[in-house]
VEXDREN-2710 file (C-alpha; in Angstrom, 1 decimal):
% VEXDREN-2710
k/r/px/py/pz
1/UNK/81.9/77.8/70.2
2/UNK/85.1/77.8/72.3
3/UNK/85.7/79.9/75.5
4/UNK/88.4/82.4/74.3
5/UNK/90.5/81.4/77.1
6/UNK/90.3/77.9/75.9
7/UNK/93.1/78.8/73.5
8/UNK/95.2/79.4/75.9
9/UNK/94.1/76.6/78.5
10/UNK/92.8/73.9/76.1
11/UNK/95.0/74.9/72.9
12/UNK/95.7/72.2/69.9
13/UNK/99.3/74.1/69.0
14/UNK/101.6/75.9/71.2
15/UNK/104.4/78.0/69.7
16/UNK/107.4/78.5/72.0
17/UNK/109.0/82.0/71.1
18/UNK/112.5/82.1/72.7
19/UNK/112.8/78.4/73.0
20/UNK/116.4/77.9/73.4
21/UNK/118.7/74.9/72.9
22/UNK/121.0/76.0/75.9
23/UNK/120.2/73.4/79.4
24/UNK/118.9/75.5/82.5
25/UNK/117.4/78.3/80.4
26/UNK/113.7/79.3/81.1
27/UNK/113.2/78.8/77.4
28/UNK/114.7/75.6/77.0
29/UNK/112.7/74.2/80.4
30/UNK/109.9/75.4/79.0
31/UNK/109.8/73.8/75.9
32/UNK/111.1/70.4/77.8
33/UNK/108.3/70.3/80.4
34/UNK/105.6/70.9/77.3
35/UNK/107.2/67.7/75.6
36/UNK/107.7/65.6/78.7
37/UNK/104.2/66.2/80.0
38/UNK/103.4/64.7/76.0
39/UNK/100.9/67.8/74.9
40/UNK/98.4/66.5/72.8
41/UNK/99.0/68.9/69.8
42/UNK/101.4/70.6/67.9
43/UNK/104.6/72.0/68.9
44/UNK/106.8/75.1/67.4
45/UNK/109.9/76.0/68.9
46/UNK/110.7/79.4/67.8
47/UNK/114.3/81.1/67.7
48/UNK/116.1/82.9/64.8
49/UNK/119.5/81.5/65.8
50/UNK/118.3/77.8/66.0
51/UNK/117.1/75.4/62.9
52/UNK/116.2/72.5/65.4
53/UNK/116.1/72.5/69.2
54/UNK/115.1/69.4/71.3
55/UNK/114.9/67.3/68.2
56/UNK/111.9/69.6/66.6
57/UNK/112.6/71.6/63.8
58/UNK/112.8/75.2/64.7
59/UNK/111.1/78.3/63.2
60/UNK/113.0/81.9/62.8
61/UNK/109.7/83.9/63.6
62/UNK/105.7/82.8/64.5
63/UNK/105.6/83.8/61.0
64/UNK/107.1/81.1/59.7
65/UNK/105.4/78.5/61.1
66/UNK/103.1/76.4/58.7
67/UNK/100.3/75.6/60.7
68/UNK/97.8/77.5/62.6
69/UNK/98.8/78.7/66.1
70/UNK/96.7/78.8/68.8
71/UNK/98.9/80.0/71.8
72/UNK/102.2/81.2/72.0
73/UNK/104.3/80.9/75.4
74/UNK/106.8/84.4/74.9
75/UNK/110.1/84.1/76.4
76/UNK/112.3/86.9/75.0
77/UNK/113.8/90.2/76.0
78/UNK/111.5/92.5/77.5
79/UNK/112.5/95.1/74.6
80/UNK/111.6/92.6/72.3
81/UNK/108.3/91.5/73.4
82/UNK/105.9/94.0/71.6
83/UNK/107.0/93.1/68.4
84/UNK/106.6/89.3/69.1
85/UNK/103.2/90.0/70.2
86/UNK/102.8/91.9/67.1
87/UNK/103.8/89.4/64.9
88/UNK/101.5/87.0/66.7
89/UNK/98.8/88.9/65.9
90/UNK/99.7/89.3/62.3
91/UNK/99.9/85.0/62.5
92/UNK/96.6/84.7/64.0
93/UNK/97.5/83.7/67.5
94/UNK/94.6/83.7/69.8
95/UNK/96.4/83.7/73.2
96/UNK/100.0/84.6/74.7
97/UNK/101.5/83.6/77.9
98/UNK/104.0/86.3/78.6
99/UNK/106.9/84.7/81.0
100/UNK/109.0/87.5/80.4
101/UNK/109.5/90.0/83.3
102/UNK/111.0/93.7/83.2
103/UNK/107.3/95.5/83.1
104/UNK/105.4/97.5/85.4
105/UNK/106.9/95.4/88.6
106/UNK/110.0/97.1/88.1
107/UNK/108.6/100.8/87.8
108/UNK/107.5/103.7/85.4
109/UNK/109.4/102.5/82.3
110/UNK/108.4/98.8/82.6
111/UNK/104.8/100.0/83.0
112/UNK/105.0/101.6/79.5
113/UNK/106.3/98.3/78.2
114/UNK/103.7/96.9/79.6
115/UNK/101.1/99.2/78.6
116/UNK/102.6/99.2/74.8
117/UNK/102.3/95.5/74.9
118/UNK/99.0/95.5/76.2
119/UNK/97.8/98.1/73.5
120/UNK/98.7/95.5/70.8
121/UNK/97.3/92.5/72.4
122/UNK/93.9/94.3/72.4
123/UNK/94.5/95.7/68.7
124/UNK/94.5/92.2/67.2
125/UNK/91.8/90.6/69.6
126/UNK/94.1/88.4/71.5
127/UNK/94.3/87.4/75.4
128/UNK/97.4/87.3/77.5
129/UNK/98.3/85.6/80.5
130/UNK/101.4/88.0/82.1
131/UNK/103.7/89.5/81.6
132/UNK/106.2/88.3/84.4
133/UNK/104.2/85.1/85.2
134/UNK/105.8/81.5/85.8
135/UNK/103.5/79.8/83.1
136/UNK/100.1/77.7/82.6
137/UNK/99.1/74.1/83.3
138/UNK/96.1/72.1/82.3
139/UNK/96.2/68.1/83.7
140/UNK/93.5/67.2/81.6
141/UNK/94.7/64.0/79.6
142/UNK/93.0/65.2/76.3
143/UNK/95.2/68.6/77.0
144/UNK/98.5/67.4/78.9
145/UNK/100.1/70.8/79.1
146/UNK/102.9/71.8/81.3
147/UNK/104.1/75.3/79.7
148/UNK/105.7/76.6/83.1
149/UNK/109.4/76.6/83.8
150/UNK/109.4/74.6/87.0
151/UNK/110.2/71.3/88.2
152/UNK/106.8/69.8/88.6
153/UNK/103.8/68.6/86.5
154/UNK/101.1/68.3/89.2
155/UNK/98.9/65.2/89.5
156/UNK/95.6/65.5/87.8
157/UNK/92.8/66.3/90.1
158/UNK/89.8/68.9/90.3
159/UNK/91.3/71.7/91.8
160/UNK/92.0/75.0/89.9
161/UNK/94.8/76.9/91.0
162/UNK/95.4/80.6/90.6
163/UNK/98.3/82.3/91.5
164/UNK/99.9/85.8/91.4
165/UNK/102.9/84.5/92.5
166/UNK/105.0/82.4/90.2
167/UNK/107.8/81.1/92.9
168/UNK/104.4/80.4/95.2
169/UNK/102.7/78.2/92.4
170/UNK/106.0/75.9/92.1
171/UNK/106.2/75.5/95.7
172/UNK/102.6/74.8/96.2
173/UNK/102.5/72.6/93.2
174/UNK/105.4/70.7/94.4
175/UNK/103.9/70.1/97.9
176/UNK/101.0/69.3/96.6
177/UNK/101.9/66.5/94.5
178/UNK/103.6/64.6/97.8
179/UNK/100.5/65.6/99.7
180/UNK/98.7/63.7/97.3
181/UNK/96.3/66.4/95.5
182/UNK/95.7/66.9/92.3
183/UNK/95.2/70.1/89.9
184/UNK/92.6/70.5/87.0
185/UNK/94.5/73.9/86.0
186/UNK/97.4/76.3/87.1
187/UNK/97.5/79.7/86.4
188/UNK/100.4/81.7/86.9
189/UNK/98.6/85.7/86.5
190/UNK/101.9/87.5/87.2
191/UNK/101.2/91.3/86.3
192/UNK/97.7/90.4/85.6
193/UNK/97.9/93.3/82.6
194/UNK/95.2/91.6/80.2
195/UNK/93.8/88.3/81.8
196/UNK/93.1/88.6/85.6
197/UNK/91.8/86.4/88.7
198/UNK/88.6/87.5/87.9
199/UNK/88.7/86.2/84.1
200/UNK/89.9/82.9/84.9
201/UNK/87.3/82.7/88.2
202/UNK/84.6/83.0/85.4
203/UNK/86.4/80.4/83.3
204/UNK/86.6/77.7/86.0
205/UNK/82.9/78.5/87.0
206/UNK/81.5/76.4/84.1
207/UNK/84.8/74.0/83.6
208/UNK/83.4/70.6/84.5
209/UNK/86.8/69.3/85.4
210/UNK/87.5/71.6/88.3
211/UNK/85.3/71.3/91.2
212/UNK/87.0/73.6/93.8
213/UNK/89.0/76.8/93.2
214/UNK/92.4/77.7/95.0
215/UNK/93.8/80.9/95.0
216/UNK/97.0/83.0/96.1
217/UNK/96.6/86.6/95.8
218/UNK/98.9/89.8/96.5
219/UNK/96.3/92.6/95.3
220/UNK/93.0/92.9/93.6
221/UNK/92.8/94.6/90.5
222/UNK/88.9/95.0/89.9
223/UNK/88.0/94.3/93.8
224/UNK/84.2/95.3/93.1
225/UNK/84.0/93.2/90.0
226/UNK/85.7/90.1/92.1
227/UNK/83.3/90.7/94.5
228/UNK/80.2/90.4/92.1
229/UNK/81.9/87.1/90.7
230/UNK/82.8/85.3/93.1
231/UNK/79.9/86.1/95.1
232/UNK/78.4/84.0/92.1
233/UNK/80.8/81.2/92.0
234/UNK/81.0/80.3/95.4
235/UNK/77.1/79.4/95.4
236/UNK/78.6/76.6/92.8
237/UNK/82.1/76.0/93.8
238/UNK/84.1/76.4/96.7
239/UNK/87.0/79.3/96.8
240/UNK/89.9/78.8/99.2
241/UNK/92.4/81.9/99.1
242/UNK/95.6/82.8/100.8
243/UNK/95.8/86.5/100.4
244/UNK/99.4/88.3/101.6
245/UNK/99.7/91.6/102.8
246/UNK/98.1/91.6/106.3
247/UNK/100.8/93.4/107.9
248/UNK/102.0/96.7/106.3
249/UNK/105.8/95.3/106.0
250/UNK/103.6/92.5/104.6
251/UNK/101.6/94.5/102.2
252/UNK/105.2/96.6/101.2
253/UNK/106.6/93.4/100.1
254/UNK/103.6/92.6/98.3
255/UNK/103.4/95.5/96.5
256/UNK/107.3/95.5/95.2
257/UNK/106.7/92.1/94.2
258/UNK/103.6/92.6/91.7
259/UNK/103.5/96.2/90.9
260/UNK/100.6/97.6/92.7
261/UNK/99.7/98.2/96.3
262/UNK/97.7/95.7/98.8
263/UNK/94.4/96.9/100.0
264/UNK/93.8/97.3/104.0
265/UNK/93.6/94.1/105.1
266/UNK/90.0/94.4/106.9
267/UNK/88.9/95.6/103.1
268/UNK/89.9/92.2/102.3
269/UNK/88.1/89.9/105.0
270/UNK/85.0/92.2/104.4
271/UNK/85.4/91.3/100.6
272/UNK/86.0/87.7/101.0
273/UNK/83.2/87.1/104.0
274/UNK/80.5/89.0/101.3
275/UNK/81.8/87.2/98.5
276/UNK/81.6/83.7/100.2
277/UNK/85.5/83.0/99.9
278/UNK/87.3/80.8/102.4
279/UNK/90.3/82.5/103.3
280/UNK/93.1/81.0/105.2
281/UNK/95.8/82.2/107.1
282/UNK/98.7/79.9/105.7
283/UNK/99.5/77.8/102.8
284/UNK/99.5/74.9/105.3
285/UNK/96.0/75.5/105.7
286/UNK/95.3/76.2/102.0
287/UNK/96.1/72.3/101.1
288/UNK/94.1/71.0/104.2
289/UNK/91.2/72.9/103.2
290/UNK/91.6/72.0/99.4
291/UNK/92.2/68.2/100.2
292/UNK/89.0/68.3/102.4
293/UNK/86.7/70.2/99.7
294/UNK/88.1/67.9/96.9
295/UNK/87.5/64.7/98.4
296/UNK/84.5/65.2/101.0
297/UNK/81.0/66.9/100.8
298/UNK/80.5/70.2/102.9
299/UNK/79.0/69.4/106.1
300/UNK/75.4/69.6/106.8
301/UNK/75.9/70.8/110.6
302/UNK/78.8/71.3/113.0
303/UNK/78.0/68.2/115.0
304/UNK/81.3/65.9/115.3
305/UNK/81.7/62.3/116.2
306/UNK/85.4/61.3/117.3
307/UNK/86.5/57.5/117.0
308/UNK/89.7/57.1/118.2
309/UNK/92.1/54.1/119.7
310/UNK/93.5/56.3/122.0
311/UNK/92.1/58.5/124.7
312/UNK/94.8/61.2/124.8
313/UNK/94.5/62.3/121.0
314/UNK/90.6/61.9/121.4
315/UNK/91.2/64.7/124.2
316/UNK/93.2/66.6/122.0
317/UNK/90.6/66.3/119.3
318/UNK/87.5/67.5/121.9
319/UNK/89.5/70.6/122.8
320/UNK/90.5/71.4/119.5
321/UNK/86.9/71.2/117.6
322/UNK/85.5/72.9/120.7
323/UNK/87.6/75.5/120.3
324/UNK/86.9/76.1/117.0
325/UNK/83.0/76.4/117.1
326/UNK/82.2/72.9/116.5
327/UNK/79.5/70.4/118.7
328/UNK/80.4/67.1/119.9
329/UNK/76.7/65.6/121.0
330/UNK/76.4/62.6/122.8
331/UNK/75.9/59.0/121.5
332/UNK/72.0/58.2/120.9
333/UNK/71.0/55.4/123.4
334/UNK/70.4/52.9/120.2
335/UNK/74.1/53.6/119.4
336/UNK/75.5/52.6/122.3
337/UNK/73.4/49.4/122.6
338/UNK/74.6/48.4/119.5
339/UNK/78.5/49.1/120.9
340/UNK/78.3/46.9/123.7
341/UNK/77.5/44.0/121.7
342/UNK/81.2/43.7/120.4
343/UNK/83.3/46.8/122.2
344/UNK/85.5/46.0/125.1
345/UNK/84.1/47.1/128.5
346/UNK/86.9/49.2/129.2
347/UNK/85.7/51.6/126.3
348/UNK/84.3/54.8/126.6
349/UNK/80.8/55.1/125.4
350/UNK/80.9/58.3/124.9
351/UNK/81.7/61.3/122.4
352/UNK/85.1/61.0/121.6
353/UNK/84.7/57.1/121.4
354/UNK/87.6/55.5/122.7
355/UNK/88.0/52.1/122.0
356/UNK/91.2/51.4/123.9
357/UNK/94.7/50.7/122.3
358/UNK/94.1/47.1/121.2
359/UNK/91.6/48.0/118.7
360/UNK/92.5/47.3/115.3
361/UNK/91.0/47.2/111.6
362/UNK/87.9/45.3/112.5
363/UNK/87.3/47.4/115.7
364/UNK/87.2/50.4/113.4
365/UNK/84.9/49.1/111.0
366/UNK/82.4/47.7/113.7
367/UNK/82.3/51.0/115.3
368/UNK/82.4/53.0/112.2
369/UNK/79.4/51.0/110.6
370/UNK/77.3/52.0/113.5
371/UNK/78.5/55.4/113.9
372/UNK/77.6/56.5/110.5
373/UNK/74.3/55.5/110.8
374/UNK/73.7/58.0/114.2
375/UNK/71.7/61.2/113.0
376/UNK/73.4/63.4/115.6
377/UNK/76.4/63.8/113.5
378/UNK/77.1/65.2/110.1
379/UNK/81.0/65.0/110.4
380/UNK/83.3/61.5/111.2
381/UNK/86.5/62.1/112.5
382/UNK/88.5/58.4/112.9
383/UNK/91.8/59.0/114.7
384/UNK/94.2/56.0/114.7
385/UNK/98.0/56.1/116.8
386/UNK/99.6/53.3/115.1
387/UNK/101.1/50.6/117.9
388/UNK/103.6/48.1/116.6
389/UNK/101.1/45.7/117.0
390/UNK/98.3/46.9/114.6
391/UNK/98.9/46.8/110.7
392/UNK/97.9/50.3/109.7
393/UNK/97.1/49.3/106.1
394/UNK/94.5/47.2/106.9
395/UNK/93.2/49.8/109.8
396/UNK/92.9/52.4/106.9
397/UNK/91.3/49.6/104.3
398/UNK/88.7/48.8/107.0
399/UNK/87.9/52.6/107.7
400/UNK/87.2/53.1/104.1
401/UNK/85.4/49.9/103.8
402/UNK/82.9/51.3/106.8
403/UNK/82.8/54.8/105.7
404/UNK/82.4/54.4/101.4
405/UNK/78.8/54.8/101.5
406/UNK/78.2/57.3/103.5
407/UNK/77.1/61.3/102.6
408/UNK/78.9/62.4/106.0
409/UNK/81.8/64.5/106.2
410/UNK/84.9/62.2/106.9
411/UNK/88.1/63.8/108.0
412/UNK/90.9/61.2/109.4
413/UNK/93.5/61.4/111.5
414/UNK/96.9/58.8/111.6
415/UNK/98.1/60.6/114.8
416/UNK/101.8/61.4/114.2
417/UNK/102.2/58.5/111.4
418/UNK/104.2/61.1/109.3
419/UNK/103.4/62.7/105.9
420/UNK/103.0/59.5/103.8
421/UNK/102.7/56.4/104.9
422/UNK/100.8/53.2/103.1
423/UNK/97.9/53.7/105.5
424/UNK/97.4/57.4/104.7
425/UNK/98.2/57.0/101.0
426/UNK/95.4/54.6/100.8
427/UNK/92.9/56.9/102.5
428/UNK/93.8/59.5/100.3
429/UNK/93.7/57.3/97.3
430/UNK/90.2/56.7/98.2
431/UNK/88.9/59.9/98.8
432/UNK/89.5/60.2/102.8
433/UNK/91.7/63.1/103.5
434/UNK/94.3/62.3/106.2
435/UNK/96.0/64.5/108.6
436/UNK/99.0/63.9/111.4
437/UNK/97.5/66.1/114.2
438/UNK/93.7/66.5/114.8
439/UNK/94.1/70.2/115.4
440/UNK/94.4/70.5/111.5
441/UNK/91.1/68.3/111.0
442/UNK/89.8/70.8/113.9
443/UNK/90.3/73.9/111.8
444/UNK/89.4/72.3/108.7
445/UNK/85.8/71.1/109.8
446/UNK/85.4/74.5/110.9
447/UNK/86.6/76.4/107.8
448/UNK/84.0/73.9/106.0
449/UNK/80.8/74.6/108.3
450/UNK/81.8/78.3/107.9
451/UNK/81.5/77.8/103.9
452/UNK/78.3/75.8/104.6
453/UNK/76.3/78.5/106.9
454/UNK/77.2/80.9/104.0
455/UNK/75.7/78.8/101.3
456/UNK/72.7/78.1/103.3
457/UNK/72.3/81.9/104.7
458/UNK/69.3/83.8/103.4
459/UNK/70.2/86.5/100.6
460/UNK/70.1/90.0/101.9
461/UNK/68.3/93.4/100.7
462/UNK/69.0/96.3/99.9
463/UNK/66.8/99.1/101.9
464/UNK/66.2/102.2/100.6
465/UNK/64.6/104.7/103.1
466/UNK/63.0/108.1/102.7
467/UNK/65.7/110.8/103.5
468/UNK/66.2/114.3/103.2
469/UNK/69.2/114.7/100.8
470/UNK/68.7/118.0/100.2
471/UNK/69.4/118.8/103.4
472/UNK/72.2/117.4/103.4
473/UNK/73.7/118.8/100.1
474/UNK/73.0/122.5/101.9
475/UNK/75.3/121.4/104.5
476/UNK/78.3/120.2/102.4
477/UNK/78.0/123.2/100.2
478/UNK/78.2/125.3/103.3
479/UNK/81.1/123.7/104.6
480/UNK/83.0/122.9/101.8
481/UNK/83.5/126.0/99.5
482/UNK/85.5/123.9/97.3
483/UNK/87.7/122.4/99.9
484/UNK/87.9/119.5/102.0
485/UNK/86.3/120.3/105.1
486/UNK/85.3/118.9/108.7
487/UNK/81.7/118.7/109.9
488/UNK/81.0/118.3/113.2
489/UNK/78.5/119.7/116.4
490/UNK/75.2/120.5/115.3
491/UNK/75.5/120.1/111.4
492/UNK/76.6/116.9/112.0
493/UNK/73.9/115.8/114.3
494/UNK/71.4/118.0/111.3
495/UNK/73.0/115.4/108.7
496/UNK/72.0/112.0/110.8
497/UNK/68.5/113.4/111.6
498/UNK/67.9/114.4/107.5
499/UNK/69.2/110.5/107.0
500/UNK/66.3/109.3/110.1
501/UNK/69.7/108.3/112.6
502/UNK/68.1/109.4/116.0
503/UNK/70.8/111.3/117.6
504/UNK/70.5/113.6/120.8
505/UNK/69.8/117.0/120.5
506/UNK/72.4/119.7/120.8
507/UNK/71.5/123.0/123.0
508/UNK/74.3/125.6/122.7
509/UNK/75.6/128.4/125.3
510/UNK/78.2/131.1/124.8
511/UNK/78.2/132.1/128.4
512/UNK/78.1/130.6/132.0
513/UNK/73.9/132.1/132.1
514/UNK/73.0/130.5/129.3
515/UNK/74.6/127.2/130.0
516/UNK/72.7/126.8/133.4
517/UNK/69.5/127.7/131.5
518/UNK/70.1/125.3/128.7
519/UNK/71.0/122.7/131.4
520/UNK/67.9/123.3/133.3
521/UNK/65.4/122.8/130.0
522/UNK/67.3/119.5/128.8
523/UNK/67.4/118.3/132.7
524/UNK/70.2/117.1/135.0
525/UNK/72.5/115.2/134.4
526/UNK/73.8/117.0/131.4
527/UNK/77.1/116.6/129.3
528/UNK/79.0/119.7/128.0
529/UNK/81.4/119.5/125.4
530/UNK/83.5/122.5/123.2
531/UNK/81.6/123.4/120.5
532/UNK/83.5/126.6/119.7
533/UNK/86.3/126.5/118.4
534/UNK/85.6/123.0/116.3
535/UNK/87.7/120.5/117.9
536/UNK/87.8/116.8/116.4
537/UNK/88.8/114.4/118.8
538/UNK/87.8/116.4/122.0
539/UNK/88.2/113.8/125.0
540/UNK/92.1/114.1/123.9
541/UNK/92.4/118.0/125.3
542/UNK/89.5/117.1/127.9
543/UNK/86.8/118.7/126.0
544/UNK/83.7/116.9/127.5
545/UNK/82.6/117.5/130.9
546/UNK/80.4/114.6/131.9
547/UNK/77.5/114.0/134.8
548/UNK/76.9/117.8/135.8
549/UNK/74.2/117.8/138.0
550/UNK/74.0/121.4/139.6
551/UNK/73.8/124.7/138.5
552/UNK/77.2/125.2/139.9
553/UNK/79.0/122.2/138.5
554/UNK/77.8/123.5/135.1
555/UNK/79.3/127.0/135.6
556/UNK/82.6/125.6/137.0
557/UNK/82.2/123.4/133.5
558/UNK/82.0/126.2/131.5
559/UNK/85.0/128.2/133.2
560/UNK/87.0/125.0/133.1
561/UNK/86.5/124.4/129.3
562/UNK/86.8/127.9/128.4
563/UNK/90.5/127.8/129.9
564/UNK/91.3/124.7/128.1
565/UNK/91.0/126.0/124.9
566/UNK/92.9/129.0/125.4
567/UNK/93.1/132.0/122.8
568/UNK/91.0/132.0/120.1
569/UNK/91.2/133.0/116.6
570/UNK/89.9/136.5/115.5
571/UNK/86.0/136.6/115.6
572/UNK/85.9/133.5/117.0
573/UNK/83.5/133.3/120.0
574/UNK/83.9/130.8/122.7
575/UNK/80.4/128.2/122.8
576/UNK/79.6/124.6/124.3
577/UNK/77.1/122.1/123.2
578/UNK/75.2/120.9/125.7
579/UNK/73.2/117.2/125.7
580/UNK/71.0/115.2/128.1
581/UNK/73.2/112.5/130.0
582/UNK/72.4/109.2/129.0
583/UNK/73.2/106.6/132.0
584/UNK/73.2/102.8/131.9
585/UNK/73.6/101.8/128.6
586/UNK/75.8/100.7/125.8
587/UNK/78.0/102.9/123.7
588/UNK/78.7/101.9/120.3
589/UNK/80.3/103.4/117.0
590/UNK/78.9/103.5/113.8
591/UNK/81.2/104.6/110.8
592/UNK/82.7/104.5/107.2
593/UNK/86.2/104.7/106.2
594/UNK/87.3/104.8/102.4
595/UNK/89.7/101.9/101.5
596/UNK/91.7/102.3/98.3
597/UNK/91.3/99.4/96.8
598/UNK/87.5/98.7/97.9
599/UNK/86.0/102.1/98.3
600/UNK/83.7/103.1/101.4
601/UNK/83.7/100.6/104.4
602/UNK/80.9/100.8/106.7
603/UNK/82.0/99.9/110.5
604/UNK/80.2/98.9/113.5
605/UNK/81.9/98.2/117.3
606/UNK/81.8/98.4/120.8
607/UNK/82.3/102.3/121.0
608/UNK/83.4/105.3/123.0
609/UNK/86.8/106.4/123.9
610/UNK/88.6/102.9/123.8
611/UNK/87.2/102.2/120.4
612/UNK/90.7/102.1/119.2
613/UNK/92.2/99.8/122.3
614/UNK/89.2/97.7/122.3
615/UNK/89.3/97.0/118.5
616/UNK/86.0/94.9/118.5
617/UNK/84.5/96.0/115.4
618/UNK/83.4/94.6/112.1
619/UNK/83.3/96.2/108.6
620/UNK/81.4/95.6/105.3
621/UNK/81.7/97.0/102.2
622/UNK/79.3/99.4/101.2
623/UNK/76.4/99.0/100.2
624/UNK/75.1/96.9/103.0
625/UNK/72.2/94.8/102.9
626/UNK/69.8/94.3/105.9
627/UNK/71.4/90.5/106.3
628/UNK/74.7/92.2/106.4
629/UNK/74.0/94.6/108.9
630/UNK/72.8/92.2/111.1
631/UNK/75.8/89.9/110.9
632/UNK/77.7/92.9/111.6
633/UNK/76.2/93.0/114.8
634/UNK/76.2/89.5/115.6
635/UNK/80.0/89.2/114.8
636/UNK/81.3/91.3/117.6
637/UNK/83.0/89.6/120.6
638/UNK/80.9/92.0/123.0
639/UNK/77.8/90.9/121.3
640/UNK/76.4/89.2/124.6
641/UNK/76.4/92.6/126.0
642/UNK/73.9/93.4/123.2
643/UNK/71.6/90.7/123.9
644/UNK/71.3/91.0/127.7
645/UNK/74.3/90.2/129.7
646/UNK/74.0/89.1/133.8
647/UNK/70.6/90.2/134.0
648/UNK/70.8/93.3/131.8
649/UNK/67.7/93.8/129.2
650/UNK/69.0/93.3/125.9
651/UNK/69.1/96.5/123.7
652/UNK/66.7/97.0/120.7
653/UNK/68.7/95.2/117.8
654/UNK/66.4/96.3/115.2
655/UNK/67.0/100.1/116.0
656/UNK/70.9/99.6/115.4
657/UNK/70.3/97.4/112.4
658/UNK/68.3/100.0/110.6
659/UNK/70.9/102.7/111.9
660/UNK/73.6/101.1/110.1
661/UNK/71.3/100.7/106.8
662/UNK/70.8/104.5/106.8
663/UNK/74.0/105.1/107.0
664/UNK/74.8/103.1/104.2
665/UNK/72.7/104.9/102.3
666/UNK/74.0/107.9/102.8
667/UNK/77.5/106.9/102.0
668/UNK/76.0/105.6/98.5
669/UNK/74.0/108.7/98.0
670/UNK/77.4/111.2/98.3
671/UNK/80.5/110.1/97.4
672/UNK/82.4/113.1/98.9
673/UNK/82.5/111.7/102.5
674/UNK/86.0/110.0/103.3
675/UNK/85.2/109.5/106.9
676/UNK/82.6/109.0/109.1
677/UNK/82.4/108.6/113.1
678/UNK/79.2/108.2/114.7
679/UNK/80.7/108.1/118.2
680/UNK/79.3/107.2/120.6
681/UNK/75.8/105.7/119.2
682/UNK/74.2/105.1/122.3
683/UNK/71.9/101.6/122.5
684/UNK/69.3/100.9/124.9
685/UNK/66.5/98.2/125.7
686/UNK/64.1/101.3/124.7
687/UNK/64.0/102.4/121.1
688/UNK/63.6/106.1/121.9
689/UNK/66.7/106.0/124.0
690/UNK/69.0/104.6/121.3
691/UNK/70.7/107.7/119.9
692/UNK/73.9/109.4/118.5
693/UNK/75.5/111.2/120.8
694/UNK/78.9/112.6/119.0
695/UNK/79.4/112.7/115.0
696/UNK/82.0/114.1/112.6
697/UNK/81.9/113.9/108.9
698/UNK/85.2/114.4/107.0
699/UNK/84.4/115.4/103.3
700/UNK/86.0/116.6/100.1
701/UNK/84.6/118.2/96.8
702/UNK/81.9/115.9/95.4
END
């Protein structure tokens, strides 16, 4: 049976509704592109005002076409699209590509038009790309369809490309052709009213002609569904994505262009990381990674050998590789002995391997023939600086000849040679991606290795702890009374305790005498905090007094805090909370925030009062697996502080990991939490000293 999207991407007949006789119009150019690409199927122009278009018989409506039609390309005014879609449904058309604009991207009136159109599409069981899209491409010679109004029919290749922006799609196809990168299918999805990137990802998963998937995204229709699909597809085929809207201004631009708000960027990073999607920062990186993944295997490790005919580029490559987290082990002794049989005595028998400027094609081949056998490396980076005296094409031919039979990853650099030379073109044509500068090779290898680690990592497990959810329900019910509320102080600590999250006990006092008695019972030194009134950020008003070591200091602290609070509300009694002070440990923060697109995000990072300045935190979309919690901890820049730094003992990481998982379960069990901060969560080398010191919960009615 045919896949339902085959009627769109592999049709046997296409109608262009809105085909035009006027040059430079979308209707004329789209029909022209279909014909010049030599589409292997029937083509039917539809226009009530023309009997012949582009030397082909035209029809007044789709209903007048005598043959069955798989796909209709719709290029008519927005007000007419719904009626055209209805006629397509009556005709039995299976797929629509609606290029016409003026729908949800322009506001509420356009959104209504889009909803009306979608109702027709679903009533007749059709599938639709768009509206407001650039069109589709399939380069398979058995199809050869270019149903776009752009100027480029891309080279055939094994890359599937999904883009939300038509302009970006045209630009990327054009540049890819210049770089020798080919596509299998290109899909401009526009407003995604029916067919989304999720649908096309699933289609690409089973497409034998697609090995790598590229995406240009501005927002997610259903992020949770995307995570599920992308995680499955990434195990089989790499997905490389550029997601625009990293900044607030960029997000605003993206939303006005597509008719939907972009999600918070931390949510995007978390989603991509959990789903195995490779995120790149620029379109240039997208090309670099796409070329490598479409031509070369994913490296088995991060160990790289550099072979160069010049010292400077070799040093630049070394810096770039090391700075990107890759390794450059020294040559094996057996490799060095083989080199000395033919390499100049002036050469460097190290990594990077410098064959000096006189090295040409012969020397590259001899050297690479030996290097590829060295088991210390899984990636090879030949660098050639083209001097006037050496034939560049001959060097390229020898590099390819030497490495044609290796299963190691090969990315070449023809330093400063330009985008397209005879040598570079030869290597690309023979499956070796070639870059102008070594930094691009290093960044690309680092991205490929990150994907390798994702492929190889064991799958995490979701934990389910025995907890007291009834206790939490009661606290929430007493707090809310049908409206949004804040839970702090002892009630916040009770919630943590109910879910097995270790927390420092609070003792309370509402006068100086009680405060001294509590401090003596707790044991000096102590911390004193304002308890009543409830204040969200106590440190901002000086509501926390630390390292109190005597009765006198406790009395003075109580008086000072009372003074800072000022006038109380009617029936409100000032009180303080006193805790044992934990000294010499690491402060972390564990929390949750709601992303408007992705739902709850769990956070872990370096905590304390400077958490917003340091911003050393990591996020995961909830729920979090044990593996995910471990990776959250390890991803911090300050991770060495937790594993032991300058003689300090390592903290008890299993407790930290378990606390993240227990919070994940709490968030999963109660969807009324909109924000949670456990800050600081003190971590220590002793399990029993790992405790939450303070917490706050913002809740809405469940």
